[in-house]
N, C-alpha and C positions, 0 to 999 in steps of 0.2 A: 601256676595256680589252676585250680580245677573248680568247676561248679557242677551242681547236680540239681535236678528238679525233684519236687515232692513225689512220693510214691503212693500216697493214700488219698488223693482227691484234692479239692480246692484248697488254696492256701489260707491259713489263719494269719501267718506272719509273712509280710513282703518287705524285703530290704533291697534298695536299689542304689547302686553307686555310692555306698556309704563310706565315709572317711572320718577319722577322728585324730585330732592332734592334741598333744598335752604340752603345756608350757615347760620349757627346759629349765634346768636348775642353774642358778648363778648367771642368769641372763644369756644362756647359751642358745636361745631361740627355741621355737616349738619343735617337739619330737613327734613324728607321725607314728601312731600306734598301728594303724592299718588304713588301707584305702581301696576303692574299687570293689567293695564287698556287695555281691548280689546273693540273696538267699531267700528261698521260698520254703516255708515250713507248713506241711499239710496237717489236717485233722488227724490225730492219732499217731503222728510221727514223733519219734524220739531221737533227738540230736544231742550228742555230747560235744561240748566246747572245751578243747584242751589247749595247753600251751603253758609256757613258763610264767612265773609271777611277773607282773609289769607289762604283759603283752596286750592287755586291754580286754580281757574276758569279762570281768565284772563291769567294766565301763560300757561294754556292749549291752549288758542287761539294763544298766541305768538309762541308756539311751532309749531302749524299748519301753521302759517305764515312764519316759518323759522327764527324767531327772537330769539328763545330760544332753546338751544340744550337739548334733553332729557338725563336723566341719564342712561336710558336703554330703549330698544324697538325701534319701528319704526312708522313713519307716512307716508302714501301715499295718494295723491290726484289724482283721476282719474288714478290710477295705477302707478304714478310716485312719487319718493321721494320728500318731501317738499323742497322748496327753496324760497328765498326772491324774492319779486316782481312777484309772480305768478298771472297773469291776470285772471286766472280761479277762483280766490278767491276774493270775495268782502268783505270789512271790514267796519262795522259801529261802530264808537266809542261812548263813553258816550257823552251826550250833554254838551258841554262846550261853554259858550258864546264867540263870537268874540268880540274883542275890538271895542268900539264905533267909533273909527277913522279908522277902517279897510277900505281900499280903494276898495277891491274887490266887484264886483256886485254879485248878487245871481247867475246869469248865469255863472260867472267866477268860482265859487266854484264847480258847477256841471261839468263844462268843464275840471276841473282838473282830472276827472275820465278817460279822454282819453289823456290829454296833460301833466299830472303831471310827468310821468316817463321820459319824453324826456329831453335831454340836451339842454341848451341854451334857447333862446326865443321860446315860443310855436308857431309853424307854423301850422295853421289850414289845415287839410287834407280835401279832397273832402268828403262830407257827415258828417263831424264832427258837423257842425252847426245844421244840421237836427237832428242828434242824441241828441244833447244837448236840442234842443227845445222839442223833444219827451220826454226826461227824465223829463224836467221841467213840462210838462203836466201830466206825469204819477204820479208825487209826489204832484200835486196840487200847484205848485209854479210858474206857467206861469204868473200869474197876478202881481207878484212882482219880476220878473226876472231881471229888470234893477235897482232895489233898492240896495243900499249899504248894505252888510250883517250886519254891525254894528248897523243898524237901525231896524233890524228885531227882532221879538220875539224869544224865545228859541225854540218853536215848529216849527216856520218857518225855522230857521237855521238848525234844525235837519232834516227836510224834504230834505234840500239841501244835507246834508251828505249822506242820503239814496240814493238820486238821483245820487250822485257821485259814490257810491259803486255799483250801478246797471247799470252803463253805458254800460258795456260789457256783460250784462246778465250772471253773473258768475254762474259756476256750484255749487259753495259752497259759502254760505253767512254766515260770522261770525259776530255776533252782541254782543258787549260788553256793557251791561247795556244801551241800546239805548233809554230807556224810562225814565231814571233818570232825575229828575228835570222838567219833563213835566206834565202839567195838564191832567186831565182825557180825555178831548176831543182830545188833541194831542197824548196821549198814544194810543188811539183807532185809530187815523188816521195813525200813523207810523206803528202800528201793521198790519193794513189792507194792506198797501203798501207792506210790507215784505211778508205777506201771499199771496198776489196776485202774487208776483214774483215766489214763489214756486209752486203755482197752475198752472199758465199760462206758465212758462218757465222751470219748473221742478227743480228749484234750491233747493239744500239741505240747511237747516238752522240749525245752532248751535247758540243758543240764551242764553247768560249769563244774569241772572237777580237775584235780591234779592227778587222780588215779582212776583210770578207766575200768580197772578190773572188776569192781563190784557191780558195774552196770553193763559190762561188755555184752552179755547175752540179750540185753533189751534194746541195744542201740541200732537204729537204722542207718544213720550217717554220722560222720564226725567232721566238725569244723576245727581245724588245728591252726592256731595263730602263733607265729613266732617271728621275731626280728622285722616286724612291719609287713610281713607277708602272711598268706594263709593258704590252706589246702582244704578242699571240701570233697568228701566222697564217702564210700562205705568203709567200715573198719578195715576190710582186707585191702582196699585201695590206699588208705592213708597210713596205716600202721605198718609201714615197710621201711627197712633201713635206707633204701635208695631214696624214697620220698622225703623222709625227715632229714637226711643228709643234704638234699637239695634245698629244703626249706631253711635250714640253719646255716648252710654254706660251710659246714664242717662235718667230719665223720660222726654219724650217730647210728647206733645199732639197736634194733628191736629183737629181743630174745624171747623165746618161749620157755617157760618153766612150768610144766604140767599144763594147767588150764589158765595160767597167768601170763601176762606180757610184762616185760621189763625193758625200759628204754635207758640206754647208757651212752655216755659220751656227749651229753648236752653241754654246749659251751658255757664257761663260767661267766661270760658277758651278760647272761640273763640271770638276774639276782634271785636268790631265795628259792631256787627250784630244788626239790629233793630228787637227786639222781636215782635213788633206789625205787621210786615209784614208776608205774607205767605212765606213758605219755599223758 
């Protein structure tokens, strides 16, 4: 296992000695997803989190959000222990379509980024409307701001989720497979919005994905989790046949096809992983 320090200044996210276990099926006992994880993420740093399904990538994000308790270790954001509802953390989930009959307008979805946590009916505060309009422009959604979200494409809906997550210019942006089910153009568009946020506002980005290719040119470091172990380093350090073979304990090959990476030979013991995608 390898560890690396942040390259861009003081840490936004500090993880120390983190371990997480998941109850086994059929009374088989707890299964360790990972342990001994130390990670510092600096302002403006972009870290991709890779690995097969079931390896604990999303669970790591849930722990940072204060939704999942660690089995051991600690997590701090801006020097403070994690807790639910931390407005300094933005969260972008996987793209899941809204129902066609959803009454919300596009601007209403973005507005939840400032109005969502309040109790009762949302009461606009001075400046909220301007912030919503600015967020809509930033994510390229101003021209469909008054359309019902159920009428929008998957890519248009995902831009709204990004806008909602960025309303308060979070210090840490957690992205859970935000490009899934999007076409190439929308993958590029969403990636550019996230990357601009970290470049212009210094947000640290933790980006869970099953395919590193759409973000490869943006990534500073990669955290690769597999089989209860992990590797942390630059893309050149981690995405090597030798490194992934050691991580999985079985032959794994990293191939280059033009400007894309393809990982082949990942063991079938890790469920639901698409062998055709890059790590």
